[in-house]
C-alpha positions as CSV (number, residue, x, y, z in Angstrom):
1,M,-8.0,5.1,10.5
2,D,-9.5,1.8,11.7
3,A,-11.9,1.8,8.8
4,A,-9.1,2.3,6.3
5,I,-7.2,-0.6,7.8
6,S,-10.3,-2.7,7.7
7,T,-10.8,-1.8,4.1
8,L,-7.2,-2.5,3.3
9,G,-7.5,-5.9,4.9
10,N,-10.7,-6.8,3.1
11,G,-9.4,-5.6,-0.2
12,L,-6.2,-7.5,0.1
13,I,-7.9,-10.7,1.1
14,L,-10.1,-10.6,-2.0
15,A,-7.2,-9.6,-4.3
16,L,-4.8,-12.2,-2.9
17,A,-7.0,-15.2,-3.3
18,G,-4.7,-17.7,-5.1
19,S,-1.8,-15.3,-5.0
20,K,1.7,-15.9,-3.7
21,V,2.1,-12.5,-2.0
22,N,4.6,-12.2,0.8
23,L,2.8,-11.7,4.2
24,H,5.5,-9.2,5.2
25,A,4.4,-7.0,2.3
26,I,0.9,-6.9,3.7
27,L,2.1,-6.2,7.2
28,H,4.4,-3.5,5.9
29,S,1.5,-1.9,4.0
30,I,-0.6,-1.9,7.1
31,A,2.2,-0.2,9.1
32,A,2.7,2.4,6.3
33,L,-1.0,3.1,6.3
34,E,-1.0,3.5,10.1
35,Q,2.1,5.6,10.3
36,R,1.5,7.5,7.0
37,S,5.2,7.1,6.2
38,F,7.4,4.3,4.9
39,H,10.2,5.6,7.1
40,R,8.1,5.6,10.3
41,A,6.7,2.2,9.4
42,A,10.2,0.8,9.1
43,T,11.1,2.2,12.5
44,V,8.0,0.7,14.1
45,I,8.7,-2.7,12.4
46,G,12.4,-2.6,13.2
47,T,13.8,-2.7,9.6
48,D,15.1,-0.3,7.0
49,Q,12.9,2.0,5.0
50,S,14.2,0.4,1.8
51,V,12.9,-3.0,2.8
52,V,9.4,-1.6,3.5
53,S,9.5,0.3,0.2
54,R,10.6,-2.8,-1.8
55,R,8.0,-5.1,-0.2
56,I,5.1,-2.6,-0.8
57,H,6.2,-2.0,-4.4
58,A,6.3,-5.8,-4.9
59,L,2.8,-6.0,-3.5
60,E,1.6,-3.2,-5.7
61,D,3.1,-5.0,-8.7
62,E,1.4,-8.3,-7.7
63,L,-2.0,-6.5,-7.3
64,G,-1.6,-4.3,-10.3
65,V,-2.4,-1.1,-8.4
66,S,-0.6,1.6,-6.5
67,L,-1.6,1.5,-2.9
68,F,0.0,4.7,-1.7
69,G,0.7,8.2,-3.0
70,G,3.0,10.6,-1.3
71,D,4.1,14.1,-0.7
72,R,6.6,15.8,1.6
73,V,4.4,15.1,4.6
74,G,4.1,11.4,4.1
75,V,2.1,8.7,2.3
76,R,-1.6,8.4,1.9
77,P,-3.8,5.6,0.5
78,T,-4.7,5.9,-3.2
79,A,-8.2,5.4,-4.6
80,P,-7.8,1.6,-5.1
81,L,-6.9,1.2,-1.4
82,Q,-9.7,3.4,-0.3
83,H,-12.1,1.3,-2.4
84,G,-11.1,-2.0,-0.9
85,G,-8.4,-2.8,-3.4
86,D,-10.9,-3.0,-6.3
87,P,-9.4,-1.1,-9.2
88,D,-12.8,-1.3,-11.1
89,S,-14.6,0.6,-8.3
90,C,-12.4,3.7,-8.8
91,G,-12.0,3.7,-12.6
92,G,-9.1,1.3,-13.2
93,G,-5.8,0.0,-11.9
94,R,-2.5,2.0,-11.9
95,A,-4.0,4.7,-14.2
96,A,-6.5,5.7,-11.5
97,A,-3.8,5.8,-8.8
98,E,-1.0,8.2,-8.3
99,P,2.4,7.2,-9.8
100,R,4.8,5.4,-7.5
101,A,8.3,6.2,-8.7
102,G,9.9,9.0,-6.8
103,D,7.1,9.7,-4.5
104,P,8.4,11.5,-1.4
105,G,7.6,9.6,1.7
106,H,8.3,6.3,0.0
């Protein structure tokens, strides 16, 4: 998990150069990655799941990639997140990642 968090951090730093992304969105993304759940991330952070979800979706929109996919068990990093946030290294932005809308665990 530490390698995934390091990759997330490095990818976000590169992707966010010159961007106006909310720092809370980055922290919420790291918590979701660690907890493998938006709900558990919200509990750890001390906020509502909807806040975590909205901030992560805003970050995904800013970056142009989906960072997380989900199933009934929780969320998992998508290919762009696993490749340091570089959509070109995994075949392209949102098209290469799982869809966001309605993913369980979000």
